[in-house]
PDB file of N, H, CA, C and O in Angstrom:
ATOM      1  N   MET A   1       9.778  13.575 -53.735  1.00  0.00           N
ATOM      2  CA  MET A   1       9.438  14.071 -52.413  1.00  0.00           C
ATOM      3  C   MET A   1      10.881  15.534 -52.415  1.00  0.00           C
ATOM      4  O   MET A   1      10.767  16.656 -51.922  1.00  0.00           O
ATOM      5  N   PRO A   2      11.985  15.003 -53.074  1.00  0.00           N
ATOM      6  CA  PRO A   2      13.097  16.170 -52.854  1.00  0.00           C
ATOM      7  C   PRO A   2      12.755  17.319 -53.382  1.00  0.00           C
ATOM      8  O   PRO A   2      13.391  18.303 -53.004  1.00  0.00           O
ATOM      9  N   GLU A   3      11.702  17.495 -54.356  1.00  0.00           N
ATOM     10  H   GLU A   3      11.186  16.695 -54.663  1.00  0.00           H
ATOM     11  CA  GLU A   3      11.485  18.764 -55.156  1.00  0.00           C
ATOM     12  C   GLU A   3      10.309  19.089 -54.324  1.00  0.00           C
ATOM     13  O   GLU A   3       9.838  20.127 -54.790  1.00  0.00           O
ATOM     14  N   VAL A   4       9.600  18.685 -53.294  1.00  0.00           N
ATOM     15  H   VAL A   4       9.983  17.842 -52.915  1.00  0.00           H
ATOM     16  CA  VAL A   4       8.570  19.175 -52.361  1.00  0.00           C
ATOM     17  C   VAL A   4       9.403  19.670 -51.119  1.00  0.00           C
ATOM     18  O   VAL A   4       8.886  20.400 -50.274  1.00  0.00           O
ATOM     19  N   ILE A   5      10.643  19.268 -51.041  1.00  0.00           N
ATOM     20  H   ILE A   5      11.064  18.674 -51.727  1.00  0.00           H
ATOM     21  CA  ILE A   5      11.337  19.568 -49.797  1.00  0.00           C
ATOM     22  C   ILE A   5      11.969  20.852 -49.931  1.00  0.00           C
ATOM     23  O   ILE A   5      12.087  21.658 -49.008  1.00  0.00           O
ATOM     24  N   ALA A   6      12.438  21.043 -51.306  1.00  0.00           N
ATOM     25  H   ALA A   6      12.342  20.388 -52.056  1.00  0.00           H
ATOM     26  CA  ALA A   6      12.959  22.056 -51.647  1.00  0.00           C
ATOM     27  C   ALA A   6      12.222  23.165 -52.044  1.00  0.00           C
ATOM     28  O   ALA A   6      12.785  24.259 -52.088  1.00  0.00           O
ATOM     29  N   ALA A   7      10.940  23.041 -52.367  1.00  0.00           N
ATOM     30  H   ALA A   7      10.483  22.152 -52.331  1.00  0.00           H
ATOM     31  CA  ALA A   7       9.830  24.003 -52.475  1.00  0.00           C
ATOM     32  C   ALA A   7       9.625  24.877 -51.357  1.00  0.00           C
ATOM     33  O   ALA A   7       9.414  26.090 -51.319  1.00  0.00           O
ATOM     34  N   MET A   8       9.770  23.685 -50.110  1.00  0.00           N
ATOM     35  H   MET A   8       9.942  22.700 -50.140  1.00  0.00           H
ATOM     36  CA  MET A   8       9.465  24.022 -49.102  1.00  0.00           C
ATOM     37  C   MET A   8      10.428  25.123 -48.222  1.00  0.00           C
ATOM     38  O   MET A   8      10.071  25.892 -47.330  1.00  0.00           O
ATOM     39  N   GLY A   9      11.727  24.919 -48.785  1.00  0.00           N
ATOM     40  H   GLY A   9      12.017  24.295 -49.510  1.00  0.00           H
ATOM     41  CA  GLY A   9      12.777  25.861 -48.220  1.00  0.00           C
ATOM     42  C   GLY A   9      13.288  24.811 -47.324  1.00  0.00           C
ATOM     43  O   GLY A   9      13.383  25.371 -46.232  1.00  0.00           O
ATOM     44  N   ALA A  10      13.633  23.696 -47.209  1.00  0.00           N
ATOM     45  H   ALA A  10      13.555  23.240 -48.096  1.00  0.00           H
ATOM     46  CA  ALA A  10      13.745  22.796 -46.077  1.00  0.00           C
ATOM     47  C   ALA A  10      14.677  22.007 -46.379  1.00  0.00           C
ATOM     48  O   ALA A  10      14.788  21.700 -47.566  1.00  0.00           O
ATOM     49  N   GLN A  11      15.662  21.423 -45.339  1.00  0.00           N
ATOM     50  H   GLN A  11      15.571  21.673 -44.375  1.00  0.00           H
ATOM     51  CA  GLN A  11      16.685  20.470 -45.407  1.00  0.00           C
ATOM     52  C   GLN A  11      16.328  19.377 -44.629  1.00  0.00           C
ATOM     53  O   GLN A  11      15.906  19.479 -43.477  1.00  0.00           O
ATOM     54  N   VAL A  12      16.482  18.358 -45.216  1.00  0.00           N
ATOM     55  H   VAL A  12      16.825  18.275 -46.152  1.00  0.00           H
ATOM     56  CA  VAL A  12      16.153  17.183 -44.685  1.00  0.00           C
ATOM     57  C   VAL A  12      17.454  16.493 -43.664  1.00  0.00           C
ATOM     58  O   VAL A  12      18.513  16.049 -44.109  1.00  0.00           O
ATOM     59  N   LEU A  13      17.090  16.536 -42.338  1.00  0.00           N
ATOM     60  H   LEU A  13      16.230  16.896 -41.977  1.00  0.00           H
ATOM     61  CA  LEU A  13      18.197  16.221 -41.550  1.00  0.00           C
ATOM     62  C   LEU A  13      18.551  14.572 -41.324  1.00  0.00           C
ATOM     63  O   LEU A  13      19.668  14.057 -41.290  1.00  0.00           O
ATOM     64  N   GLU A  14      17.019  13.818 -41.160  1.00  0.00           N
ATOM     65  H   GLU A  14      16.111  14.236 -41.188  1.00  0.00           H
ATOM     66  CA  GLU A  14      17.168  12.434 -40.867  1.00  0.00           C
ATOM     67  C   GLU A  14      15.886  11.800 -41.596  1.00  0.00           C
ATOM     68  O   GLU A  14      14.957  12.534 -41.935  1.00  0.00           O
ATOM     69  N   ARG A  15      15.857  10.266 -41.851  1.00  0.00           N
ATOM     70  H   ARG A  15      16.611   9.669 -41.576  1.00  0.00           H
ATOM     71  CA  ARG A  15      14.660   9.912 -42.453  1.00  0.00           C
ATOM     72  C   ARG A  15      14.830   8.594 -41.450  1.00  0.00           C
ATOM     73  O   ARG A  15      15.867   7.979 -41.205  1.00  0.00           O
ATOM     74  N   PHE A  16      13.294   8.320 -40.875  1.00  0.00           N
ATOM     75  H   PHE A  16      12.451   8.821 -41.074  1.00  0.00           H
ATOM     76  CA  PHE A  16      12.995   7.161 -40.094  1.00  0.00           C
ATOM     77  C   PHE A  16      11.501   6.694 -41.021  1.00  0.00           C
ATOM     78  O   PHE A  16      10.601   7.332 -41.566  1.00  0.00           O
ATOM     79  N   PRO A  17      11.912   4.831 -40.794  1.00  0.00           N
ATOM     80  CA  PRO A  17      11.017   4.262 -41.640  1.00  0.00           C
ATOM     81  C   PRO A  17       9.580   4.458 -40.517  1.00  0.00           C
ATOM     82  O   PRO A  17       9.616   4.709 -39.313  1.00  0.00           O
ATOM     83  N   ALA A  18       8.366   4.243 -41.405  1.00  0.00           N
ATOM     84  H   ALA A  18       8.337   4.039 -42.384  1.00  0.00           H
ATOM     85  CA  ALA A  18       7.285   4.585 -40.423  1.00  0.00           C
ATOM     86  C   ALA A  18       6.939   3.244 -39.854  1.00  0.00           C
ATOM     87  O   ALA A  18       5.953   3.131 -39.125  1.00  0.00           O
ATOM     88  N   GLY A  19       7.604   2.351 -40.114  1.00  0.00           N
ATOM     89  H   GLY A  19       8.405   2.443 -40.706  1.00  0.00           H
ATOM     90  CA  GLY A  19       7.240   0.776 -39.451  1.00  0.00           C
ATOM     91  C   GLY A  19       7.821   0.674 -37.747  1.00  0.00           C
ATOM     92  O   GLY A  19       8.126  -0.423 -37.279  1.00  0.00           O
ATOM     93  N   ALA A  20       7.915   1.889 -36.964  1.00  0.00           N
ATOM     94  H   ALA A  20       7.667   2.781 -37.344  1.00  0.00           H
ATOM     95  CA  ALA A  20       8.447   1.842 -35.476  1.00  0.00           C
ATOM     96  C   ALA A  20       7.755   1.237 -35.063  1.00  0.00           C
ATOM     97  O   ALA A  20       6.582   1.289 -35.433  1.00  0.00           O
ATOM     98  N   PRO A  21       8.190   0.369 -34.082  1.00  0.00           N
ATOM     99  CA  PRO A  21       7.405  -0.483 -33.146  1.00  0.00           C
ATOM    100  C   PRO A  21       6.082   0.288 -32.156  1.00  0.00           C
ATOM    101  O   PRO A  21       6.293   1.476 -31.911  1.00  0.00           O
ATOM    102  N   ARG A  22       5.412  -0.014 -31.867  1.00  0.00           N
ATOM    103  H   ARG A  22       5.241  -0.979 -32.066  1.00  0.00           H
ATOM    104  CA  ARG A  22       4.006   0.520 -31.382  1.00  0.00           C
ATOM    105  C   ARG A  22       4.580   1.360 -29.900  1.00  0.00           C
ATOM    106  O   ARG A  22       5.294   0.752 -29.102  1.00  0.00           O
ATOM    107  N   GLY A  23       4.246   2.535 -29.708  1.00  0.00           N
ATOM    108  H   GLY A  23       3.666   3.029 -30.356  1.00  0.00           H
ATOM    109  CA  GLY A  23       4.652   3.248 -28.775  1.00  0.00           C
ATOM    110  C   GLY A  23       6.112   4.075 -29.033  1.00  0.00           C
ATOM    111  O   GLY A  23       6.481   5.028 -28.346  1.00  0.00           O
ATOM    112  N   SER A  24       6.700   3.621 -29.933  1.00  0.00           N
ATOM    113  H   SER A  24       6.400   2.848 -30.491  1.00  0.00           H
ATOM    114  CA  SER A  24       8.054   4.495 -30.272  1.00  0.00           C
ATOM    115  C   SER A  24       7.714   5.378 -31.225  1.00  0.00           C
ATOM    116  O   SER A  24       6.950   5.109 -32.153  1.00  0.00           O
ATOM    117  N   TRP A  25       8.424   6.794 -30.989  1.00  0.00           N
ATOM    118  H   TRP A  25       9.044   7.013 -30.236  1.00  0.00           H
ATOM    119  CA  TRP A  25       8.521   7.815 -32.022  1.00  0.00           C
ATOM    120  C   TRP A  25       9.609   8.202 -32.224  1.00  0.00           C
ATOM    121  O   TRP A  25       9.868   9.355 -31.881  1.00  0.00           O
ATOM    122  N   PRO A  26      10.680   7.349 -32.880  1.00  0.00           N
ATOM    123  CA  PRO A  26      12.343   8.211 -33.269  1.00  0.00           C
ATOM    124  C   PRO A  26      12.046   9.355 -33.711  1.00  0.00           C
ATOM    125  O   PRO A  26      12.633  10.287 -33.161  1.00  0.00           O
ATOM    126  N   ALA A  27      11.113   9.681 -34.768  1.00  0.00           N
ATOM    127  H   ALA A  27      10.635   8.925 -35.215  1.00  0.00           H
ATOM    128  CA  ALA A  27      11.500  10.878 -35.542  1.00  0.00           C
ATOM    129  C   ALA A  27      11.126  12.205 -34.680  1.00  0.00           C
ATOM    130  O   ALA A  27      11.734  13.275 -34.679  1.00  0.00           O
ATOM    131  N   GLU A  28       9.900  11.832 -33.907  1.00  0.00           N
ATOM    132  H   GLU A  28       9.406  10.962 -33.908  1.00  0.00           H
ATOM    133  CA  GLU A  28       9.662  13.144 -32.844  1.00  0.00           C
ATOM    134  C   GLU A  28      10.696  13.026 -32.056  1.00  0.00           C
ATOM    135  O   GLU A  28      11.188  14.111 -31.745  1.00  0.00           O
ATOM    136  N   GLU A  29      11.294  11.937 -31.544  1.00  0.00           N
ATOM    137  H   GLU A  29      10.894  11.056 -31.796  1.00  0.00           H
ATOM    138  CA  GLU A  29      12.478  12.123 -30.630  1.00  0.00           C
ATOM    139  C   GLU A  29      13.670  12.941 -30.963  1.00  0.00           C
ATOM    140  O   GLU A  29      14.224  13.820 -30.302  1.00  0.00           O
ATOM    141  N   TYR A  30      13.926  12.487 -32.064  1.00  0.00           N
ATOM    142  H   TYR A  30      13.476  11.774 -32.601  1.00  0.00           H
ATOM    143  CA  TYR A  30      15.167  13.162 -32.823  1.00  0.00           C
ATOM    144  C   TYR A  30      14.922  14.600 -33.112  1.00  0.00           C
ATOM    145  O   TYR A  30      15.728  15.507 -32.905  1.00  0.00           O
ATOM    146  N   ALA A  31      13.470  14.742 -33.719  1.00  0.00           N
ATOM    147  H   ALA A  31      12.815  14.005 -33.887  1.00  0.00           H
ATOM    148  CA  ALA A  31      13.144  16.455 -33.793  1.00  0.00           C
ATOM    149  C   ALA A  31      13.280  17.145 -32.598  1.00  0.00           C
ATOM    150  O   ALA A  31      13.832  18.245 -32.579  1.00  0.00           O
ATOM    151  N   ALA A  32      12.785  16.558 -31.479  1.00  0.00           N
ATOM    152  H   ALA A  32      12.337  15.664 -31.494  1.00  0.00           H
ATOM    153  CA  ALA A  32      12.980  17.304 -30.248  1.00  0.00           C
ATOM    154  C   ALA A  32      14.140  17.504 -29.706  1.00  0.00           C
ATOM    155  O   ALA A  32      14.291  18.453 -28.938  1.00  0.00           O
ATOM    156  N   GLN A  33      14.969  16.813 -29.949  1.00  0.00           N
ATOM    157  H   GLN A  33      14.846  16.041 -30.573  1.00  0.00           H
ATOM    158  CA  GLN A  33      16.374  16.666 -29.406  1.00  0.00           C
ATOM    159  C   GLN A  33      17.057  18.114 -30.283  1.00  0.00           C
ATOM    160  O   GLN A  33      17.836  18.896 -29.738  1.00  0.00           O
ATOM    161  N   ARG A  34      16.643  18.232 -31.518  1.00  0.00           N
ATOM    162  H   ARG A  34      16.009  17.597 -31.961  1.00  0.00           H
ATOM    163  CA  ARG A  34      17.378  19.358 -32.308  1.00  0.00           C
ATOM    164  C   ARG A  34      16.483  20.356 -32.095  1.00  0.00           C
ATOM    165  O   ARG A  34      17.053  21.445 -32.028  1.00  0.00           O
ATOM    166  N   ARG A  35      15.330  20.414 -31.966  1.00  0.00           N
ATOM    167  H   ARG A  35      14.867  19.529 -32.021  1.00  0.00           H
ATOM    168  CA  ARG A  35      14.677  21.825 -31.217  1.00  0.00           C
ATOM    169  C   ARG A  35      15.490  22.106 -29.709  1.00  0.00           C
ATOM    170  O   ARG A  35      15.949  23.210 -29.417  1.00  0.00           O
ATOM    171  N   ALA A  36      15.548  21.273 -29.096  1.00  0.00           N
ATOM    172  H   ALA A  36      15.175  20.376 -29.333  1.00  0.00           H
ATOM    173  CA  ALA A  36      16.384  21.620 -27.791  1.00  0.00           C
ATOM    174  C   ALA A  36      17.726  22.269 -27.963  1.00  0.00           C
ATOM    175  O   ALA A  36      18.274  22.956 -27.101  1.00  0.00           O
ATOM    176  N   GLN A  37      18.192  22.000 -29.112  1.00  0.00           N
ATOM    177  H   GLN A  37      17.747  21.441 -29.812  1.00  0.00           H
ATOM    178  CA  GLN A  37      19.448  22.719 -29.345  1.00  0.00           C
ATOM    179  C   GLN A  37      19.487  23.842 -30.211  1.00  0.00           C
ATOM    180  O   GLN A  37      20.470  24.349 -30.751  1.00  0.00           O
ATOM    181  N   GLY A  38      17.950  24.258 -30.293  1.00  0.00           N
ATOM    182  H   GLY A  38      17.151  23.846 -29.854  1.00  0.00           H
ATOM    183  CA  GLY A  38      17.791  25.590 -31.010  1.00  0.00           C
ATOM    184  C   GLY A  38      17.505  25.561 -32.400  1.00  0.00           C
ATOM    185  O   GLY A  38      17.441  26.618 -33.029  1.00  0.00           O
ATOM    186  N   GLU A  39      17.287  24.226 -33.061  1.00  0.00           N
ATOM    187  H   GLU A  39      17.338  23.368 -32.551  1.00  0.00           H
ATOM    188  CA  GLU A  39      17.093  24.382 -34.261  1.00  0.00           C
ATOM    189  C   GLU A  39      15.374  24.192 -34.575  1.00  0.00           C
ATOM    190  O   GLU A  39      14.748  23.569 -33.718  1.00  0.00           O
ATOM    191  N   PRO A  40      14.784  24.600 -35.511  1.00  0.00           N
ATOM    192  CA  PRO A  40      13.730  24.775 -35.746  1.00  0.00           C
ATOM    193  C   PRO A  40      13.170  23.498 -36.618  1.00  0.00           C
ATOM    194  O   PRO A  40      12.452  23.624 -37.610  1.00  0.00           O
ATOM    195  N   ALA A  41      13.621  22.252 -36.078  1.00  0.00           N
ATOM    196  H   ALA A  41      14.205  22.150 -35.272  1.00  0.00           H
ATOM    197  CA  ALA A  41      13.023  20.833 -36.834  1.00  0.00           C
ATOM    198  C   ALA A  41      11.666  20.322 -36.609  1.00  0.00           C
ATOM    199  O   ALA A  41      11.161  20.445 -35.493  1.00  0.00           O
ATOM    200  N   THR A  42      10.983  19.714 -37.650  1.00  0.00           N
ATOM    201  H   THR A  42      11.394  19.614 -38.556  1.00  0.00           H
ATOM    202  CA  THR A  42       9.995  19.617 -37.628  1.00  0.00           C
ATOM    203  C   THR A  42       9.849  17.794 -38.373  1.00  0.00           C
ATOM    204  O   THR A  42      10.784  17.272 -38.980  1.00  0.00           O
ATOM    205  N   VAL A  43       8.582  17.148 -38.147  1.00  0.00           N
ATOM    206  H   VAL A  43       7.823  17.572 -37.654  1.00  0.00           H
ATOM    207  CA  VAL A  43       8.485  16.002 -38.972  1.00  0.00           C
ATOM    208  C   VAL A  43       7.337  16.286 -39.875  1.00  0.00           C
ATOM    209  O   VAL A  43       6.282  16.899 -39.714  1.00  0.00           O
ATOM    210  N   VAL A  44       8.028  15.461 -41.168  1.00  0.00           N
ATOM    211  H   VAL A  44       8.885  14.963 -41.299  1.00  0.00           H
ATOM    212  CA  VAL A  44       6.579  15.326 -42.020  1.00  0.00           C
ATOM    213  C   VAL A  44       7.124  13.874 -42.711  1.00  0.00           C
ATOM    214  O   VAL A  44       8.130  13.170 -42.620  1.00  0.00           O
ATOM    215  N   MET A  45       5.678  13.856 -43.554  1.00  0.00           N
ATOM    216  H   MET A  45       4.860  14.428 -43.627  1.00  0.00           H
ATOM    217  CA  MET A  45       5.541  12.384 -43.840  1.00  0.00           C
ATOM    218  C   MET A  45       5.947  12.572 -45.126  1.00  0.00           C
ATOM    219  O   MET A  45       5.739  13.595 -45.778  1.00  0.00           O
ATOM    220  N   ASP A  46       6.619  11.439 -45.566  1.00  0.00           N
ATOM    221  H   ASP A  46       6.788  10.607 -45.037  1.00  0.00           H
ATOM    222  CA  ASP A  46       6.968  11.044 -47.130  1.00  0.00           C
ATOM    223  C   ASP A  46       5.912   9.877 -47.457  1.00  0.00           C
ATOM    224  O   ASP A  46       6.014   8.839 -46.804  1.00  0.00           O
ATOM    225  N   LEU A  47       5.223   9.953 -48.121  1.00  0.00           N
ATOM    226  H   LEU A  47       5.140  10.797 -48.651  1.00  0.00           H
ATOM    227  CA  LEU A  47       3.945   8.936 -48.344  1.00  0.00           C
ATOM    228  C   LEU A  47       4.713   7.896 -49.631  1.00  0.00           C
ATOM    229  O   LEU A  47       4.445   6.698 -49.715  1.00  0.00           O
ATOM    230  N   ASN A  48       5.384   8.382 -50.281  1.00  0.00           N
ATOM    231  H   ASN A  48       5.601   9.356 -50.213  1.00  0.00           H
ATOM    232  CA  ASN A  48       6.265   7.726 -51.496  1.00  0.00           C
ATOM    233  C   ASN A  48       7.132   6.840 -50.906  1.00  0.00           C
ATOM    234  O   ASN A  48       7.148   5.716 -51.407  1.00  0.00           O
ATOM    235  N   SER A  49       7.919   7.065 -49.895  1.00  0.00           N
ATOM    236  H   SER A  49       7.907   7.978 -49.488  1.00  0.00           H
ATOM    237  CA  SER A  49       8.885   6.240 -49.514  1.00  0.00           C
ATOM    238  C   SER A  49       8.473   5.449 -47.827  1.00  0.00           C
ATOM    239  O   SER A  49       9.219   4.767 -47.124  1.00  0.00           O
ATOM    240  N   ASP A  50       7.192   5.813 -47.602  1.00  0.00           N
ATOM    241  H   ASP A  50       6.586   6.367 -48.173  1.00  0.00           H
ATOM    242  CA  ASP A  50       6.734   5.258 -46.336  1.00  0.00           C
ATOM    243  C   ASP A  50       7.839   5.646 -45.357  1.00  0.00           C
ATOM    244  O   ASP A  50       8.552   4.780 -44.851  1.00  0.00           O
ATOM    245  N   ALA A  51       7.970   6.824 -45.114  1.00  0.00           N
ATOM    246  H   ALA A  51       7.391   7.528 -45.526  1.00  0.00           H
ATOM    247  CA  ALA A  51       9.109   7.318 -43.994  1.00  0.00           C
ATOM    248  C   ALA A  51       8.991   8.545 -43.409  1.00  0.00           C
ATOM    249  O   ALA A  51       8.552   9.379 -44.201  1.00  0.00           O
ATOM    250  N   PHE A  52       9.241   9.009 -42.205  1.00  0.00           N
ATOM    251  H   PHE A  52       9.598   8.331 -41.561  1.00  0.00           H
ATOM    252  CA  PHE A  52       8.905  10.187 -41.659  1.00  0.00           C
ATOM    253  C   PHE A  52      10.177  11.002 -41.952  1.00  0.00           C
ATOM    254  O   PHE A  52      11.242  10.389 -41.882  1.00  0.00           O
ATOM    255  N   LEU A  53      10.197  12.217 -42.248  1.00  0.00           N
ATOM    256  H   LEU A  53       9.332  12.716 -42.305  1.00  0.00           H
ATOM    257  CA  LEU A  53      11.372  12.872 -42.700  1.00  0.00           C
ATOM    258  C   LEU A  53      11.634  14.004 -41.289  1.00  0.00           C
ATOM    259  O   LEU A  53      10.620  14.585 -40.902  1.00  0.00           O
ATOM    260  N   VAL A  54      12.619  14.226 -40.739  1.00  0.00           N
ATOM    261  H   VAL A  54      13.443  13.754 -41.053  1.00  0.00           H
ATOM    262  CA  VAL A  54      12.936  15.369 -39.904  1.00  0.00           C
ATOM    263  C   VAL A  54      13.531  16.350 -41.084  1.00  0.00           C
ATOM    264  O   VAL A  54      14.350  16.132 -41.976  1.00  0.00           O
ATOM    265  N   VAL A  55      12.871  17.376 -40.763  1.00  0.00           N
ATOM    266  H   VAL A  55      12.206  17.553 -40.038  1.00  0.00           H
ATOM    267  CA  VAL A  55      13.337  18.588 -41.877  1.00  0.00           C
ATOM    268  C   VAL A  55      13.759  19.685 -40.778  1.00  0.00           C
ATOM    269  O   VAL A  55      13.376  19.705 -39.608  1.00  0.00           O
ATOM    270  N   LEU A  56      14.564  20.524 -41.359  1.00  0.00           N
ATOM    271  H   LEU A  56      14.875  20.507 -42.309  1.00  0.00           H
ATOM    272  CA  LEU A  56      15.078  21.763 -40.601  1.00  0.00           C
ATOM    273  C   LEU A  56      14.692  22.654 -41.809  1.00  0.00           C
ATOM    274  O   LEU A  56      15.111  22.398 -42.938  1.00  0.00           O
ATOM    275  N   GLN A  57      13.779  23.840 -41.507  1.00  0.00           N
ATOM    276  H   GLN A  57      13.439  24.048 -40.590  1.00  0.00           H
ATOM    277  CA  GLN A  57      13.297  24.650 -42.244  1.00  0.00           C
ATOM    278  C   GLN A  57      14.362  25.997 -42.534  1.00  0.00           C
ATOM    279  O   GLN A  57      14.984  26.468 -41.582  1.00  0.00           O
ATOM    280  N   ARG A  58      14.488  26.463 -43.664  1.00  0.00           N
ATOM    281  H   ARG A  58      13.983  26.080 -44.438  1.00  0.00           H
ATOM    282  CA  ARG A  58      15.863  27.148 -43.818  1.00  0.00           C
ATOM    283  C   ARG A  58      14.850  28.674 -44.065  1.00  0.00           C
ATOM    284  O   ARG A  58      13.730  28.776 -44.565  1.00  0.00           O
ATOM    285  N   ASP A  59      15.898  29.886 -43.409  1.00  0.00           N
ATOM    286  H   ASP A  59      16.808  29.802 -43.003  1.00  0.00           H
ATOM    287  CA  ASP A  59      15.387  31.180 -43.864  1.00  0.00           C
ATOM    288  C   ASP A  59      16.169  31.631 -44.887  1.00  0.00           C
ATOM    289  O   ASP A  59      17.375  31.797 -44.705  1.00  0.00           O
ATOM    290  N   ASP A  60      15.558  31.889 -46.118  1.00  0.00           N
ATOM    291  H   ASP A  60      14.579  31.753 -46.265  1.00  0.00           H
ATOM    292  CA  ASP A  60      15.896  32.199 -47.189  1.00  0.00           C
ATOM    293  C   ASP A  60      15.691  34.058 -47.113  1.00  0.00           C
ATOM    294  O   ASP A  60      16.219  34.725 -48.003  1.00  0.00           O
ATOM    295  N   ASP A  61      15.180  34.507 -46.390  1.00  0.00           N
ATOM    296  H   ASP A  61      14.751  33.966 -45.667  1.00  0.00           H
ATOM    297  CA  ASP A  61      14.595  35.941 -46.469  1.00  0.00           C
ATOM    298  C   ASP A  61      16.067  36.904 -45.941  1.00  0.00           C
ATOM    299  O   ASP A  61      16.009  38.132 -45.870  1.00  0.00           O
TER     300      ASP A  61
END
């Protein structure tokens, strides 16, 4: 997965296990907090590790 993230031009900010309790969305909540601070954070799923990753899209332009 690190090579995919690198190809996306993104930085992993945090990892969250996919087995959160029902009704709990810790990765989405963390990403929302980062977006509120002005960072373009988004959540992606790493199927190999069964985890949600909060990533920050980099602008290499």
